[in-house]
C-alpha positions in Angstrom: 207.3 -30.2 92.9 205.3 -32.0 95.5 201.9 -32.2 97.2 201.5 -29.1 99.3 201.4 -29.5 103.1 197.8 -29.3 104.1 196.6 -31.6 101.4 196.4 -35.2 102.7 195.7 -38.3 100.6 193.4 -40.7 102.4 192.1 -44.1 101.5 188.3 -44.3 101.9 187.1 -47.8 101.3 189.4 -48.5 98.4 189.0 -45.1 96.9 191.7 -42.4 97.4 190.7 -38.9 98.1 192.7 -35.8 98.9 191.5 -33.9 101.9 192.5 -30.3 102.6 193.5 -29.6 106.2 194.3 -26.3 107.9 193.8 -23.1 106.0 193.5 -23.7 102.3 191.5 -21.7 99.8 190.1 -25.0 98.5 187.3 -26.5 100.7 186.3 -29.9 99.4 187.6 -33.3 98.6 189.3 -34.5 95.4 188.3 -38.1 94.4 191.1 -40.0 92.6 190.9 -42.8 90.1 193.7 -45.3 90.1 195.9 -43.3 87.8 195.4 -40.0 89.7 196.1 -41.8 93.0 199.4 -43.1 91.6 200.4 -39.6 90.5 199.4 -38.1 93.9 201.5 -40.8 95.6 204.4 -39.8 93.4 203.9 -36.2 94.6 204.4 -37.2 98.3 208.1 -36.7 97.6 209.8 -34.0 95.6 209.7 -35.0 91.9 209.3 -33.6 88.4 206.7 -34.1 85.7 209.1 -36.2 83.8 209.9 -38.3 86.9 206.2 -39.1 87.3 205.9 -40.0 83.6 208.9 -42.3 84.0 207.3 -43.9 87.1 204.1 -44.5 85.1 206.0 -46.1 82.2 207.6 -48.4 84.7 204.3 -49.4 86.3 201.8 -49.3 83.4 201.8 -50.6 79.9 201.3 -47.2 78.2 203.1 -45.0 75.8 204.9 -41.9 77.0 202.3 -39.8 75.2 199.4 -41.3 77.1 201.3 -41.2 80.4 202.3 -37.5 79.8 198.7 -36.6 79.0 197.5 -38.2 82.2 200.1 -36.5 84.3 199.4 -33.1 82.7 195.7 -33.5 83.4 196.1 -34.4 87.1 198.8 -31.8 87.7 196.6 -29.1 86.1 193.7 -30.1 88.3 195.8 -30.1 91.5 197.4 -26.9 90.5 194.0 -25.2 90.0 193.1 -25.9 93.7 196.6 -24.9 95.0 197.6 -28.4 96.0 201.1 -28.4 94.4 204.2 -26.6 95.5 206.9 -26.0 93.0 
């Protein structure tokens, strides 16, 4: 899976947002906290849920359960706006 073409991460004064471009059914901006920004950056290349969890475990001092829950939450949100391609 990866971030769908037409959804562009952008840094706005230290805060990452995802901006839809072109023709998308979602018309708005998604604001990302640090964890969500990390997950979105992982989605710039083709990856898997487990790959993102592993990347989080390498970067952050968290358990696999906490990392998995964070990944699931962000993936669910991005999926609900059509920002992920499988």
